[in-house]
C-alpha positions in Angstrom: -15.7 179.8 11.1 -13.1 179.6 8.5 -10.0 177.6 9.0 -6.5 178.9 8.2 -5.0 176.8 5.6 -2.1 174.7 6.6 1.1 175.8 4.9 3.7 173.0 4.7 7.2 174.0 6.2 10.0 173.9 3.9 13.4 172.5 5.3 16.7 173.4 3.6 19.7 171.0 4.2 23.0 172.6 5.1 26.2 170.6 4.2 29.4 170.7 6.4 32.7 171.6 4.8 34.7 168.7 3.6 37.3 167.2 6.1 39.7 165.6 3.8 43.0 164.1 5.4 42.0 164.3 9.1 41.8 160.6 9.3 45.2 160.3 7.9 46.5 162.7 10.5 44.8 160.8 13.3 46.3 157.6 12.0 49.7 159.2 11.8 49.4 160.6 15.4 48.4 157.2 16.6 51.1 155.5 14.7 53.7 157.9 16.0 52.4 157.5 19.6 52.6 153.8 19.3 56.1 154.1 17.8 57.1 156.4 20.6 55.8 153.9 23.1 57.6 151.2 21.4 60.9 153.2 21.3 60.4 154.1 25.0 59.8 150.5 25.8 62.9 149.5 23.9 64.9 152.3 25.6 63.6 151.3 29.0 64.4 147.7 28.4 67.8 148.6 27.2 68.4 151.0 30.2 67.2 148.3 32.6 69.5 145.9 31.0 72.4 148.4 31.3 71.5 149.1 34.9 71.3 145.4 35.7 74.6 144.8 34.0 76.0 147.8 36.0 74.8 146.4 39.3 75.9 142.9 38.4 79.4 144.3 37.6 79.4 146.3 40.9 78.3 143.2 42.7 81.1 141.3 41.0 83.7 143.7 42.1 82.3 143.7 45.7 82.3 139.9 45.8 85.9 139.8 44.6 86.9 142.3 47.3 85.0 140.2 49.9 86.7 137.1 48.6 90.1 138.8 49.1 89.1 139.7 52.7 88.1 136.1 53.3 91.5 135.0 52.1 93.4 137.4 54.3 91.2 136.5 57.3 92.1 132.9 56.8 95.8 133.8 56.5 96.0 135.9 59.7 94.1 133.2 61.7 96.0 130.2 60.5 99.5 131.3 59.4 101.5 131.7 62.6 104.4 133.3 60.7 102.4 136.4 59.8 103.4 139.5 61.7 101.2 142.6 61.6 102.9 145.8 62.5 101.3 147.9 65.3 101.8 151.3 63.7 101.2 150.8 59.9 99.6 148.1 57.8 100.4 144.6 56.5 100.2 144.2 52.7 98.6 140.8 52.4 97.7 140.7 48.7 99.0 142.8 45.8 97.6 142.7 42.2 96.2 139.2 42.7 93.6 137.4 40.5 91.0 135.3 42.2 89.3 132.2 40.8 85.5 131.9 41.0 83.5 129.0 42.3 83.8 127.2 39.0 87.5 127.5 39.1 87.7 130.2 36.4 90.0 133.2 36.9 88.9 136.6 35.9 92.1 138.2 34.6 90.4 141.6 34.2 89.7 142.1 37.9 92.5 142.2 40.4 92.7 142.7 44.2 94.9 144.3 46.8 94.4 143.5 50.5 95.7 144.9 53.8 95.5 144.2 57.5 96.2 146.6 60.4 95.4 147.1 64.1 92.9 149.9 64.8 91.0 151.3 67.7 92.4 152.9 70.9 96.2 153.2 70.9 96.7 153.6 74.6 97.3 149.9 74.9 94.7 149.3 77.6 92.0 148.5 75.1 92.2 145.4 73.0 92.6 146.5 69.4 90.6 145.5 66.4 92.2 143.9 63.3 90.8 145.8 60.3 91.0 144.0 57.0 90.5 146.0 53.7 90.5 144.9 50.1 90.4 146.8 46.8 88.9 145.2 43.6 90.0 147.1 40.5 90.5 146.9 36.7 92.2 149.1 34.1 89.8 152.0 34.8 90.7 152.1 38.5 89.4 150.9 41.9 85.8 149.8 41.7 85.1 148.5 45.2 86.7 148.7 48.6 85.4 146.4 51.4 86.3 146.5 55.1 85.9 143.9 57.9 86.7 144.6 61.6 87.8 141.6 63.6 87.8 141.7 67.4 91.3 140.7 68.7 91.9 138.4 71.7 94.5 139.0 74.4 96.3 136.3 76.4 95.1 138.1 79.5 91.5 136.9 79.0 92.5 133.3 80.0 92.3 132.1 83.6 95.0 129.7 82.8 97.1 129.1 79.6 99.8 126.5 79.4 101.9 126.1 76.3 103.7 122.9 77.3 102.6 120.3 79.8 105.5 117.9 80.8 104.4 114.3 81.0 105.9 114.0 84.5 103.6 116.5 86.2 99.9 117.0 86.7 97.5 119.6 87.9 97.3 119.0 91.6 94.3 118.1 93.8 92.6 121.0 95.4 93.1 123.7 92.8 90.1 125.9 91.8 90.4 127.4 88.3 87.8 130.1 87.4 88.1 131.5 83.8 88.9 130.0 80.4 91.6 127.3 80.3 93.7 126.6 77.3 96.5 124.1 76.6 98.7 124.0 73.5 99.4 120.2 74.0 98.1 117.4 76.2 96.5 118.3 79.5 96.9 116.1 82.6 94.8 116.6 85.7 95.6 114.8 88.9 95.1 111.0 89.0 94.1 111.3 92.6 90.4 112.1 93.4 88.8 114.5 93.5 91.2 116.3 91.3 91.2 120.0 90.4 88.0 122.0 89.8 87.3 123.8 86.6 84.5 126.4 86.3 84.9 127.6 82.7 85.8 126.3 79.3 88.7 123.9 79.0 90.2 123.6 75.5 93.4 121.7 74.6 95.2 121.0 71.4 95.9 117.4 72.4 94.0 115.1 74.8 92.8 115.5 78.4 93.6 112.9 81.1 93.3 112.5 84.8 90.5 113.1 87.3 88.8 116.5 87.5 85.6 118.2 88.4 84.0 120.1 85.4 81.3 122.3 86.8 78.7 122.5 84.1 81.2 122.2 81.3 83.0 119.5 79.3 86.7 119.6 78.2 87.2 120.1 74.5 90.1 118.2 72.8 91.8 118.7 69.4 91.6 122.5 69.5 93.7 124.7 67.2 97.1 125.6 68.6 97.6 129.3 69.5 100.9 130.7 68.6 103.1 131.2 71.7 105.0 134.5 71.9 108.8 134.7 72.4 111.2 137.4 73.3 111.5 138.2 69.6 107.8 138.4 68.9 106.8 142.0 68.0 104.3 142.2 70.8 107.1 141.5 73.3 109.8 143.6 71.7 107.3 146.5 71.6 107.2 146.5 75.4 110.9 147.5 75.8 110.5 150.1 73.2 107.4 151.7 74.8 109.0 151.6 78.3 112.2 153.3 77.0 110.2 156.0 75.2 108.2 156.5 78.5 111.3 156.8 80.6 110.2 153.7 82.5 113.0 151.4 81.5 115.9 150.6 83.9 118.7 148.2 84.5 118.7 146.3 87.8 121.8 145.9 89.9 123.7 142.7 89.2 126.9 140.8 89.7 128.7 139.2 92.6 131.4 140.4 95.0 133.1 139.5 98.2 130.6 139.6 101.1 131.1 142.4 103.7 131.7 141.1 107.2 132.2 142.8 110.5 133.4 141.7 114.0 130.8 140.0 116.1 129.4 142.7 118.6 130.8 141.0 121.7 134.2 141.6 123.3 136.4 138.6 122.6 133.6 136.6 120.9 135.0 134.5 118.0 134.3 135.3 114.4 132.6 138.1 112.5 129.1 138.6 111.3 128.2 138.4 107.6 126.6 141.8 106.9 125.6 140.9 103.3 122.8 138.7 104.5 124.1 135.8 102.4 122.7 132.7 104.0 125.4 130.2 102.9 128.2 131.9 104.7 129.7 130.5 107.9 131.8 132.2 110.5 134.9 130.4 109.3 134.7 131.5 105.7 133.7 135.0 106.7 136.7 135.6 108.8 139.0 136.3 105.8 136.9 139.4 104.9 136.5 141.1 108.2 135.6 144.7 107.6 136.2 144.6 103.9 134.6 143.8 100.6 137.2 141.1 100.1 138.3 139.0 97.2 135.2 136.9 97.2 137.2 133.6 97.2 135.3 132.4 100.3 132.0 134.2 100.0 130.2 135.7 97.1 127.3 138.1 97.7 124.8 138.5 94.8 123.5 142.0 94.0 120.0 142.7 92.8 117.1 145.2 92.7 113.6 145.2 93.9 110.6 147.1 92.6 107.7 148.1 94.8 104.5 149.6 93.5 103.4 152.6 95.5 100.2 154.7 95.3 100.4 158.3 96.5 97.5 160.6 97.1 99.0 163.4 95.1 96.0 165.8 95.3 95.4 164.9 99.0 91.7 164.2 98.4 91.6 161.1 100.6 91.6 158.5 97.8 93.9 157.1 95.2 92.9 158.5 91.8 93.6 156.7 88.5 96.6 158.8 87.9 98.2 158.3 91.3 100.1 155.1 90.7 103.9 155.0 91.0 106.7 152.6 91.7 110.1 152.7 93.3 113.4 150.8 92.7 115.9 149.8 95.3 119.4 148.7 94.2 121.6 146.7 96.5 125.2 147.8 96.9 128.3 145.7 96.1 129.0 143.3 98.9 125.3 142.9 99.8 123.3 139.8 99.0 119.8 139.4 97.6 118.7 137.5 100.7 118.4 141.0 102.2 116.1 142.1 99.3 114.0 139.0 99.8 113.9 139.2 103.7 115.1 135.7 103.7 116.1 133.5 106.6 117.5 130.0 106.9 115.0 127.2 106.2 116.6 124.9 108.8 117.3 125.6 112.4 117.2 129.4 113.0 120.1 131.7 113.8 119.3 134.9 115.5 122.8 136.2 114.8 121.8 136.3 111.1 121.9 140.0 110.0 118.5 139.7 108.3 116.8 138.6 111.6 118.6 141.2 113.6 118.1 144.2 111.3 115.0 143.4 109.2 112.8 141.5 111.5 111.0 142.8 114.6 107.7 144.1 116.0 105.1 146.3 114.3 103.3 148.5 116.9 100.6 151.1 116.8 101.4 154.2 118.7 99.1 157.2 118.7 97.3 155.7 115.7 100.5 155.4 113.7 102.4 152.2 112.7 105.9 152.1 114.0 108.4 149.2 113.5 111.3 148.2 115.8 113.9 145.7 114.6 115.3 143.0 116.9 118.7 144.7 117.0 117.4 147.8 118.8 115.3 146.2 121.6 118.3 146.2 124.0 118.0 150.0 124.3 115.9 151.3 127.2 114.2 154.0 125.1 112.9 151.3 122.7 111.6 149.2 125.6 109.8 152.3 126.9 108.4 153.3 123.5 106.9 149.9 122.6 104.8 150.0 125.9 102.8 152.8 124.3 101.5 150.4 121.7 97.8 149.7 121.5 98.1 146.9 119.0 99.7 144.7 120.2 99.7 145.5 123.9 103.2 145.3 125.3 103.6 145.1 129.1 106.6 146.1 131.1 107.4 142.5 131.7 107.2 141.8 127.9 109.5 144.8 127.2 112.0 143.6 129.8 112.1 140.2 128.2 112.5 141.6 124.7 115.5 143.7 126.0 117.4 140.7 127.2 121.1 140.5 126.1 124.0 138.1 126.3 127.4 139.4 125.3 125.8 142.4 123.7 123.6 140.1 121.5 119.9 139.5 122.2 119.1 136.3 124.1 117.1 133.6 122.5 114.2 134.4 124.9 114.3 138.0 123.8 114.1 137.2 120.1 111.4 134.6 120.7 109.3 137.1 122.5 109.8 139.8 119.8 108.7 137.4 117.1 105.9 135.8 119.0 103.1 138.3 118.5 101.6 136.7 115.3 100.6 137.9 111.9 100.7 141.6 111.3 102.8 142.3 114.4 105.9 140.1 114.4 107.3 140.3 110.9 110.2 141.1 108.5 110.7 143.6 105.8 112.9 143.6 102.7 116.0 145.8 102.6 115.2 149.5 101.9 111.8 149.5 103.5 110.9 152.8 105.2 110.0 150.7 108.2 113.6 149.7 108.7 114.8 153.2 109.5 116.2 152.2 112.9 118.5 149.6 111.2 119.4 151.5 108.0 119.8 155.2 109.0 122.7 156.2 111.2 123.9 159.3 113.1 127.0 160.7 114.6 127.6 161.6 118.2 125.7 164.8 117.7 122.6 162.9 116.4 123.1 164.2 112.9 122.7 161.8 110.0 126.1 160.3 109.1 126.6 158.5 105.7 130.3 158.1 106.1 131.5 154.5 105.8 134.7 155.5 107.6 133.0 156.2 110.9 131.5 154.1 113.6 128.1 155.7 114.0 125.0 155.2 116.1 121.6 154.0 115.1 118.9 156.6 114.6 117.5 157.7 117.9 120.3 156.2 120.1 120.5 157.8 123.5 124.3 157.5 123.4 124.3 159.8 120.4 122.5 162.5 122.4 119.3 161.8 120.5 116.3 163.1 122.4 112.6 162.0 122.5 111.8 164.1 119.4 113.6 161.5 117.1 113.1 158.4 119.3 110.4 156.6 117.3 110.1 153.5 115.2 110.3 153.2 111.4 107.2 154.5 109.6 106.0 154.4 106.1 107.1 158.0 105.7 110.7 157.5 107.1 112.2 157.2 103.7 116.0 156.7 103.6 117.5 157.4 100.2 120.9 155.8 100.9 120.5 152.8 103.3 123.5 151.7 105.4 124.2 148.6 107.4 126.2 147.6 110.5 126.1 145.1 113.3 124.5 147.1 116.1 125.7 146.6 119.7 123.4 146.8 122.8 123.9 150.5 123.2 122.8 151.3 119.7 126.3 151.9 118.4 127.8 150.0 115.5 130.4 147.4 116.3 132.5 148.7 113.4 132.2 151.1 110.5 128.9 151.1 108.6 128.7 150.0 105.0 126.4 150.8 102.0 123.4 148.5 101.9 121.8 150.1 98.9 120.0 153.1 97.5 116.7 154.1 95.9 117.0 154.9 92.2 115.9 158.4 91.1 113.4 158.8 88.2 115.2 160.0 85.1 112.3 161.6 83.4 110.0 164.5 84.3 107.7 163.8 87.2 105.1 166.6 87.4 103.5 165.3 90.6 103.7 167.7 93.5 102.2 165.9 96.6 102.1 168.0 99.8 104.4 167.3 102.6 101.5 166.1 104.7 101.2 163.2 102.2 104.8 162.3 101.5 108.1 163.7 102.6 109.7 165.9 99.9 112.9 163.8 99.7 111.0 160.8 98.5 109.3 162.5 95.5 112.4 162.3 93.1 112.4 158.5 93.6 108.7 158.1 92.5 108.4 156.7 88.9 105.0 157.8 87.6 103.0 155.1 85.7 100.3 157.5 84.4 100.7 160.0 81.6 99.1 162.5 84.0 102.5 162.9 85.8 104.8 161.4 83.1 103.5 162.7 79.8 105.4 160.2 77.7 104.3 157.1 79.6 102.4 154.3 77.9 102.0 152.4 81.1 104.8 149.9 80.3 107.7 149.3 82.6 110.8 147.4 81.6 113.7 145.9 83.4 116.6 145.1 81.0 117.7 142.1 83.0 116.7 139.9 85.9 116.0 138.6 88.4 113.8 141.5 89.6 112.1 141.2 93.0 108.6 142.7 93.0 105.9 143.4 95.7 103.4 145.9 97.1 100.3 147.9 95.9 99.4 149.0 92.4 97.0 151.9 91.4 96.2 152.3 87.7 97.1 150.3 84.6 100.6 148.9 84.1 102.6 146.1 82.4 106.0 145.2 83.8 108.3 143.3 81.5 111.5 141.7 82.9 114.1 140.5 80.5 115.0 137.7 82.8 113.4 136.0 85.9 110.8 137.7 88.0 110.4 136.9 91.7 107.5 137.9 93.8 108.8 138.5 97.3 105.5 139.4 98.9 101.9 140.0 98.0 101.2 142.1 94.9 97.8 143.7 95.1 95.6 146.4 93.8 94.5 149.3 96.0 91.0 147.8 95.9 89.9 144.2 95.4 89.3 143.6 91.7 86.3 141.3 92.4 84.5 144.2 94.2 81.9 145.5 91.7 82.7 149.0 92.8 86.3 148.5 91.7 85.4 147.0 88.2 88.3 147.8 85.8 89.8 150.2 88.4 93.3 148.7 88.1 95.0 146.2 85.9 98.6 144.7 86.1 100.4 142.5 83.7 103.7 140.8 84.9 105.7 139.3 82.0 109.0 137.5 82.5 111.3 136.5 79.7 112.2 133.4 81.8 110.4 132.1 84.9 107.9 133.6 87.3 108.1 132.5 90.9 107.0 133.2 94.4 109.9 133.5 96.8 110.3 130.8 99.4 111.3 133.4 102.0 110.4 134.4 105.6 107.5 136.5 104.3 105.6 133.7 102.5 106.6 130.6 104.3 107.3 129.6 108.0 110.8 129.7 109.3 112.1 127.9 112.4 113.0 129.5 115.7 116.1 128.5 117.6 115.0 124.9 117.8 113.8 122.6 114.9 110.2 122.3 116.3 108.8 125.8 116.6 108.0 127.7 113.4 106.7 131.1 112.7 105.4 133.2 109.8 107.2 136.5 109.7 104.9 137.7 106.9 101.5 136.3 106.3 100.2 132.9 105.2 98.3 132.8 101.9 99.7 134.7 99.0 97.5 137.3 97.3 98.3 138.2 93.7 96.3 140.7 91.7 97.8 140.4 88.2 97.9 138.5 85.0 101.3 136.8 84.9 103.2 135.4 81.9 106.4 133.4 81.9 107.7 133.3 78.3 110.3 130.5 78.5 110.0 129.0 81.9 107.4 128.1 84.5 105.1 129.9 87.0 105.7 128.3 90.4 107.0 128.5 93.9 110.8 128.5 94.7 112.0 125.3 96.4 108.4 124.3 97.2 109.6 120.8 98.1 111.7 122.1 101.0 109.2 124.5 102.4 108.6 123.9 106.1 105.2 122.8 107.3 103.6 124.5 110.3 102.2 122.4 113.1 99.2 122.4 113.0 99.4 122.8 109.2 97.7 125.6 107.3 94.9 124.4 105.1 93.7 125.5 101.7 90.6 124.1 100.1 90.7 121.3 102.7 94.3 120.3 102.0 97.3 120.8 104.2 100.0 123.1 102.9 103.0 125.0 104.3 102.1 128.4 102.8 98.3 128.3 102.4 96.5 129.4 99.3 97.8 131.2 96.2 94.9 133.5 95.6 95.4 135.0 92.1 92.9 137.3 90.5 94.0 137.5 86.9 95.3 134.9 84.4 98.3 132.6 84.9 99.9 132.3 81.4 103.0 130.1 81.3 105.3 128.3 78.8 105.8 125.2 81.0 103.5 123.9 83.7 105.0 123.3 87.1 103.1 122.5 90.3 103.1 125.0 93.2 102.6 122.5 95.9 103.3 118.8 96.7 101.3 115.9 98.1 103.6 116.2 101.1 101.8 119.5 102.0 104.5 122.0 101.0 104.0 125.0 98.8 100.9 127.0 97.9 97.6 125.7 96.4 96.3 127.7 93.5 92.9 129.4 93.5 92.7 131.2 90.1 90.0 133.7 89.4 89.7 135.5 86.1 89.7 139.3 86.6 86.1 140.5 85.8 87.6 143.2 83.7 89.1 140.5 81.4 85.7 139.5 80.1 85.5 139.9 76.4 82.8 142.5 76.6 85.0 144.8 78.6 87.6 144.8 75.8 90.4 145.8 78.3 93.9 144.4 79.0 97.0 145.4 80.9 98.8 148.0 78.6 100.0 146.3 75.4 99.6 142.8 76.8 100.4 140.2 74.0 97.6 139.1 71.7 96.8 135.5 70.8 96.4 136.1 67.0 92.8 134.8 67.2 89.9 137.0 66.0 86.1 137.2 65.9 84.0 139.0 63.2 82.8 142.3 64.6 81.4 144.6 61.8 81.6 144.9 58.0 81.6 148.1 56.0 82.0 149.4 52.4 84.6 152.1 52.1 84.5 155.1 49.7 86.9 154.1 46.9 87.9 157.7 46.0 89.6 158.0 49.4 91.0 154.4 49.6 92.3 153.7 46.1 96.1 153.9 46.8 98.5 152.6 49.3 99.1 156.1 50.9 95.3 156.5 51.1 95.0 153.2 52.8 97.6 154.1 55.4 95.9 157.4 56.0 92.6 155.6 56.4 94.1 153.2 59.0 95.6 156.1 60.8 92.2 157.7 61.3 90.8 154.4 62.5 93.4 154.2 65.2 91.8 157.3 66.7 93.3 159.4 69.5 95.8 158.1 71.9 93.8 157.2 75.0 95.8 158.2 78.1 96.9 155.4 80.4 94.5 155.4 83.4 
């Protein structure tokens, strides 16, 4: 077999085209890439540096603005001469340079700074103090910073005393709940156990004496808080707001000859002083029989009283926040403030005193309704018959006969003693003008029609001798409102012994009262004399009331929020209370009252608050109620907060006790702060006066941020929140004012 010869393969080499320059291109690309990266790195580094410098500069402007705020904060907290307006702003710094920590001053950056009150403008909320600062250079404002400070009201203190005389001390037995502050030294009693403190006690000076600090310790060397005066903006604002809200008035004032009338007994010597003036005697009164005489012998002092009065306007069975009012009664010339105060002699009693005769008597409950009968009317048979219908107290025929006893047309001592013997809530007195005094202050003619003529000799309301029938024979009620009260000395038949005289009148409200309560709630003739506290019925009200002079006599029941400022002395004639107890959790922040006096604040030493003697020097009676209840934060700007003539107050036997100590009037139970220029005691070691129990109103807690309307601020602040403002809208003074205006928000209506 033949083999095929092997033929060797022939390979031909194929050469690729030449690639000249590609390496160079690659090198160039790589080089450019690296260069780009390098440039990018340079640019990024440069940009980062610029950004860092920008943020550093921004931070610098912000820090300068914050430094300006810190300077203003220090100023408003320490400089007591600084006054911040309530409706615009205080320019604290203008175009000021600030040195840094090293002491170097940056002349490029300058600052402006401002301060203004912000928040609710209704006055019942404690405002914030908003500080703002601008840091700027030649190119304009670069940073605007804002800091809100929470203000502090004097009303948050349980007790605040600006001056503590060295001769007085805080007496034994007092219980003080709420923060205590003293602008000088503080002296508690040197007698054990001393007063009791249940909250912080801070004083500018030192603390001395014995006291019980319940879980706290007194702090000395505190910073002094600026004390307000009548010229302080916070105080002057009160009169302005009251005037704008139609709630400003001028009390009656001046003196005149006392009006007297013949004694209501044929041939009896001497007249009766109808003014109520306690210092008068029969001998000195004789010269002025029947006239408002020259006043050489007797001078009667006029005055006004204010009573707070809630009215159920919508007749829904409760007092709503808007249903608080007050009324003002002005004494007439020839009448004395003893009648406004329901005052009686502090020594041996005199039943011929016109206050006893016409303003004191017996409160009964007849057919479920309260009816009051004054001493002067019990000699009439219809009164003796009427009071026997009472269910509280129960009056028997024998009792009524005793109460009707008369001697020479005056009541016998036995009759008056019986009328005034029924105890607290029954036997009592009322201040002049009270609706309960209708039987002694409203008179009729012989046809039983109301007679206001001072030229006539009229009859008392309901008198049988004036042909008055059973339909009008009832006692004074809370609805028997008499606009123009009259006075006379009433004889045993119910007729006046001489012509009647003007006692006083209720003052009509001068603004627009839009309240329209139904006749079932209040008689129509009383409505024009209601002064609305709330803006619901007085659209311009800010809740501030102002009396242009004093003294003003105050009492009764508040509903809502109000601050009363008296440009003079303020006297509390009887309890001042809220319609519900402020310590009741269900009534939290329901009501709030501020009472501010340009002078002193005192509790009247009258027959309503302290015992008075009967005919003899041994027997004493309360003709009001023991223990004084006060729901309010009180402030005496230039005087003290105390009790009138507490050293001459009579002591009951057995004595009334308060916190284990004997006292003539019992306890002074105040819910709300007691703020006073000068400390004065309210009771003595001899057992006279009232012993204080002070309780901070729960609504005055800092977290509640509430106060009586426009109650003065202390000038102290606490940091609340910090912000950065948008410089484009806050770069000029007009813009700053607009910004502050927005922060003040809407005007919250007075509750």
